[in-house]
C-alpha positions as CSV (number, residue, x, y, z in Angstrom):
1,X,-18.4,29.8,7.8
2,X,-16.9,27.1,10.1
3,X,-13.3,27.5,11.1
4,X,-10.9,25.2,9.3
5,X,-8.7,22.8,11.2
6,X,-5.1,21.6,11.1
7,X,-4.7,17.9,11.8
8,X,-1.2,16.5,12.0
9,X,-0.1,12.9,11.7
10,X,3.4,12.2,13.2
11,X,5.6,9.2,13.6
12,X,8.5,7.4,12.0
13,X,8.3,6.1,8.4
14,X,6.3,2.9,7.9
15,X,3.4,3.7,10.3
16,X,0.7,4.2,7.7
17,X,0.3,8.0,8.1
18,X,-0.4,8.6,4.4
19,X,-2.9,5.8,4.2
20,X,-4.8,7.2,7.1
21,X,-4.6,10.8,5.7
22,X,-6.3,9.6,2.5
23,X,-8.9,7.7,4.4
24,X,-9.6,10.8,6.6
25,X,-9.9,13.0,3.5
26,X,-12.4,10.5,2.0
27,X,-14.4,10.6,5.2
28,X,-14.4,14.4,5.3
29,X,-15.6,14.5,1.7
30,X,-18.5,12.3,2.7
31,X,-19.4,14.9,5.3
32,X,-19.1,17.7,2.8
33,X,-15.9,19.1,4.4
34,X,-13.2,20.2,2.0
35,X,-9.7,19.2,2.9
36,X,-6.2,19.2,1.6
37,X,-3.2,16.9,2.4
38,X,0.2,18.5,2.8
39,X,3.6,16.8,3.3
40,X,6.5,17.9,5.4
41,X,9.0,17.9,3.9
42,X,7.4,18.4,0.5
43,X,8.3,15.8,-2.2
44,X,10.4,18.5,-3.9
45,X,12.5,19.1,-0.8
46,X,12.9,15.4,-0.2
47,X,14.6,15.1,-3.5
48,X,16.8,18.1,-2.7
49,X,17.7,16.6,0.7
50,X,18.6,13.3,-0.9
51,X,20.8,14.9,-3.5
52,X,22.5,17.3,-1.1
53,X,23.1,14.6,1.5
54,X,24.9,12.6,-1.2
55,X,26.8,15.4,-3.0
56,X,27.4,18.0,-0.3
57,X,27.3,15.9,2.9
58,X,25.2,18.6,4.6
59,X,24.8,18.7,8.4
60,X,21.7,18.9,10.5
61,X,21.6,22.7,10.8
62,X,21.6,23.1,7.0
63,X,18.8,20.6,6.8
64,X,16.8,22.6,9.4
65,X,17.1,25.8,7.4
66,X,15.9,24.0,4.3
67,X,13.0,22.5,6.2
68,X,12.1,25.9,7.7
69,X,11.9,27.5,4.2
70,X,9.9,24.6,2.8
71,X,7.4,24.6,5.6
72,X,7.0,28.3,5.7
73,X,6.2,28.2,2.0
74,X,3.5,25.5,2.6
75,X,2.0,27.4,5.6
76,X,1.9,30.7,3.7
77,X,0.6,29.3,0.4
78,X,-1.6,26.3,1.4
79,X,-2.2,25.8,5.1
80,X,-3.2,29.2,6.3
81,X,-5.3,30.0,3.3
82,X,-7.1,26.7,3.5
83,X,-7.9,27.1,7.2
84,X,-9.1,30.7,6.6
85,X,-11.6,29.3,4.0
86,X,-12.9,26.8,6.6
87,X,-11.1,23.8,5.1
88,X,-9.3,21.1,7.0
89,X,-5.6,20.5,6.4
90,X,-4.2,17.1,7.0
91,X,-0.4,17.4,7.4
92,X,1.9,14.4,7.2
93,X,4.4,15.6,9.8
94,X,5.1,19.2,11.0
95,X,7.8,21.0,13.0
96,X,7.9,18.1,15.5
97,X,9.7,16.0,12.9
98,X,12.5,18.4,12.6
99,X,13.0,18.3,16.3
100,X,13.1,14.5,16.2
101,X,15.2,14.0,13.1
102,X,17.5,17.1,13.1
103,X,17.6,17.9,16.8
104,X,20.7,16.1,17.9
105,X,20.7,17.8,21.3
106,X,18.1,19.3,23.7
107,X,19.5,22.8,23.0
108,X,19.1,22.2,19.3
109,X,15.5,20.9,19.6
110,X,14.6,24.0,21.6
111,X,16.0,26.2,18.9
112,X,14.2,24.3,16.2
113,X,10.9,24.6,18.1
114,X,11.4,28.3,18.5
115,X,12.2,28.9,14.8
116,X,9.1,26.9,13.6
117,X,6.9,28.6,16.2
118,X,7.3,31.9,14.4
119,X,4.9,30.8,11.6
120,X,3.8,27.2,12.2
121,X,0.1,27.0,13.3
122,X,-0.7,25.0,16.4
123,X,-2.5,21.8,15.3
124,X,-6.1,21.3,16.4
125,X,-5.3,17.7,16.8
126,X,-1.9,15.8,16.7
127,X,-1.9,12.1,16.2
128,X,1.3,10.1,17.0
129,X,1.5,6.8,15.2
130,X,3.5,4.3,17.3
131,X,5.1,1.1,16.0
132,X,8.1,-1.1,16.7
133,X,11.2,-0.4,14.7
134,X,11.0,-4.0,13.3
135,X,7.5,-3.6,12.0
136,X,8.2,-0.2,10.6
137,X,11.3,-1.5,8.7
138,X,9.2,-4.4,7.3
139,X,6.6,-1.9,5.9
140,X,9.4,0.4,4.6
141,X,11.0,-2.5,2.7
142,X,7.6,-3.7,1.3
143,X,6.8,-0.2,0.1
144,X,10.3,0.0,-1.5
145,X,9.8,-3.3,-3.3
146,X,6.2,-2.4,-4.5
147,X,6.7,1.2,-5.5
148,X,10.4,1.7,-5.9
149,X,10.4,4.5,-3.3
150,X,13.9,5.2,-2.1
151,X,14.9,4.1,1.4
152,X,15.5,7.2,3.5
153,X,18.6,8.2,5.5
154,X,16.9,7.3,8.8
155,X,15.1,4.2,7.7
156,X,17.3,1.6,9.3
157,X,16.8,-0.4,12.6
158,X,19.2,1.7,14.7
159,X,17.8,5.1,13.6
160,X,14.2,4.0,13.8
161,X,14.7,2.9,17.4
162,X,16.5,6.1,18.3
163,X,13.8,8.3,16.7
164,X,11.1,6.4,18.5
165,X,12.7,7.3,21.8
166,X,13.2,10.9,20.8
167,X,9.5,11.2,19.8
168,X,8.6,10.0,23.3
169,X,10.8,12.7,24.9
170,X,9.5,15.5,22.6
171,X,5.9,14.5,23.0
172,X,6.0,14.6,26.8
173,X,4.8,18.2,27.0
174,X,2.6,18.2,23.9
175,X,-1.1,17.2,23.9
176,X,-1.5,14.3,21.4
177,X,-3.5,11.2,20.6
178,X,-1.4,8.1,20.5
179,X,-2.3,5.5,17.8
180,X,-1.1,1.9,17.8
181,X,0.0,1.7,14.1
182,X,0.1,-2.1,14.3
183,X,-3.7,-2.2,14.4
184,X,-5.8,-2.9,11.4
185,X,-6.2,0.0,9.0
186,X,-10.0,0.3,9.5
187,X,-9.6,0.2,13.3
188,X,-7.1,3.0,13.2
189,X,-9.4,5.0,10.9
190,X,-12.2,4.6,13.4
191,X,-10.1,5.7,16.3
192,X,-9.1,8.8,14.4
193,X,-12.7,9.7,13.5
194,X,-13.8,9.1,17.0
195,X,-11.1,11.5,18.3
196,X,-12.2,14.2,15.8
197,X,-16.0,14.1,16.0
């Protein structure tokens, strides 16, 4: 049996990660490779975070502990079993996001990285989707208008720009493939495939 793989798509909201995950899954299916898409945070935790941020005014450390529990559950129940079966896992975000979004200082980012490293598998390939904050916000607003999906806590020009800079700092010591998310969807898909096969 072939070893399964963990592929991670990272980047701020509005970069097309989910679209590319679905396209990759379709491609893998055409090659008779079973795959599963996982989200970090899970949709269930996103709802809890939204509610707690509003009602309890939680801080970044509380959010990290919720994210750790959520991700550990996905790793234990879905990610590791799928990889063990020879399947591919396409993860929309991983521990890197917690470093970027909840890691307000270098010390805190190191702590977050250490905590997740206790159980988080190292990706076989990490793709970082890069886009200008302006274009990301346009896509976020379009998605909101078309689907009704709520606009997230960090989905504003100031935070999008700040998170882009944090991603660049965090990614300095991590092997990754940078993707220009402003390119056409088929072009991005081809770049991903060429990096994987």
